[in-house]
C-alpha positions, 0 to 999 in steps of 0.5 A: 213690684215694691222692694223688700225695704218697702214691703216690710215697712207694713206699719211705723214701729217703735225702735223699741218697745214702750218704757215706763218712768212715771204716771205722767210719762205712760199717760203722754205716751198713751195719748201719743199712741192714741193720736197715731191710731186716730191718723188718717190713711196715708199715701202708703195704705192708699198705694199698696192695693196694687202691690198687694194684688201683684203678689197675691197673683203669683201665689198659688191657690192652695197656698191662699186657701191654708192662709185663709183657714189658718186665720180663721181657725185663730179667730175661733180659737181665741172666741171658743176656748183654744188652748192657744190662750193660757193665760195665768195672772201674775201676783200684783205689783206696781205698774213698772213692775208689770211692765217690765215683766210685759217687755221681757215676754214680748221680747221673747216671743218677737225673737222666737217669731223672727227666726222662725219667719226666717226659716219658713221664708227660705223653705218655698211656698208651702212652708212659708204658708206653714208659718201663718198659724204658727206665727199666729199661735206665737201672737195669741200667746204673747198677747195672753202672757202680756195681759197677765203680766199685768194681772188679768186674764182668765176664760170668761167672756169679758177677758176674751173680748179684751184679747179680740179688741186689742188683736183687732186694733193691733192690725186694724186698717188705717180706715177701720182703726179709729172704730177699733180703739172706740171699741176697746175704750167702750169695753174698758169703760163697760159700755154696750158690751155683749153678753155671748162670745158668739156676738162679736163679729169675728168674720169682720175680725178675719177680714181685717187681720188678713188685709193687714198682714197680706201685703207683707206676708205674702212677699214672704212666699217669694223666692231668694228673698223670702227668708229675710222679709220673713224674718223682719216681718215676723219681728215687727208684727210681733212688736206691733201687738206687743206695743198694742198689748201694752198700751191697752193694759195701760189704758185699762190700768188707768180706767179701773183706777178711776173706778 
């Protein structure tokens, strides 16, 4: 079985949240991030499947059911109007001011998720399984608040699709990531957009998310090592979503500036 340090390294993550200095710097950071998103699957992606399967086999089936139900409930919540999304667009301001608000929100949610993951990881199978819906709620609320910090949001099909595309991209597999990025870029460009939220492929979204977090989060259920793994994994998962949300909003900012 992989060591805890290997398990929590679900993806390369930034040492801290992205920063903003000027438009040239921002555009360069976005391009560097896009290159990373388009990178082909590496040895880690190819090697983790066996470890993931071994961990899955020692987890009780009822825990798997709880986790799968939680992912499905969260996905449908984003699609059909759950109170998890409470976006309140902030007043207009410079890109730097908006990103400052976004980074502060991400840090707050990241710390909350880390504490919650550590407590859940120390509580055995059932309590650790309950961390899945709790963490998803934290991430969805953070995503809505980050988007609102940039001045967007609201209960419309278009805005919900932006949240879904962003969330999907953050946790898509390396193989699917280029397609997820392309879907987000089509949304920004207004190309081939569905007319109803029910047209979104939420099952694929659910599978991608489950596959991405399985290895790290399943390791959280292992006795003794579950607490430290839970704290670090939650921190990194929220940080990854935060980075993706800021990059998606940057892309949207520049896209709208051209129209």
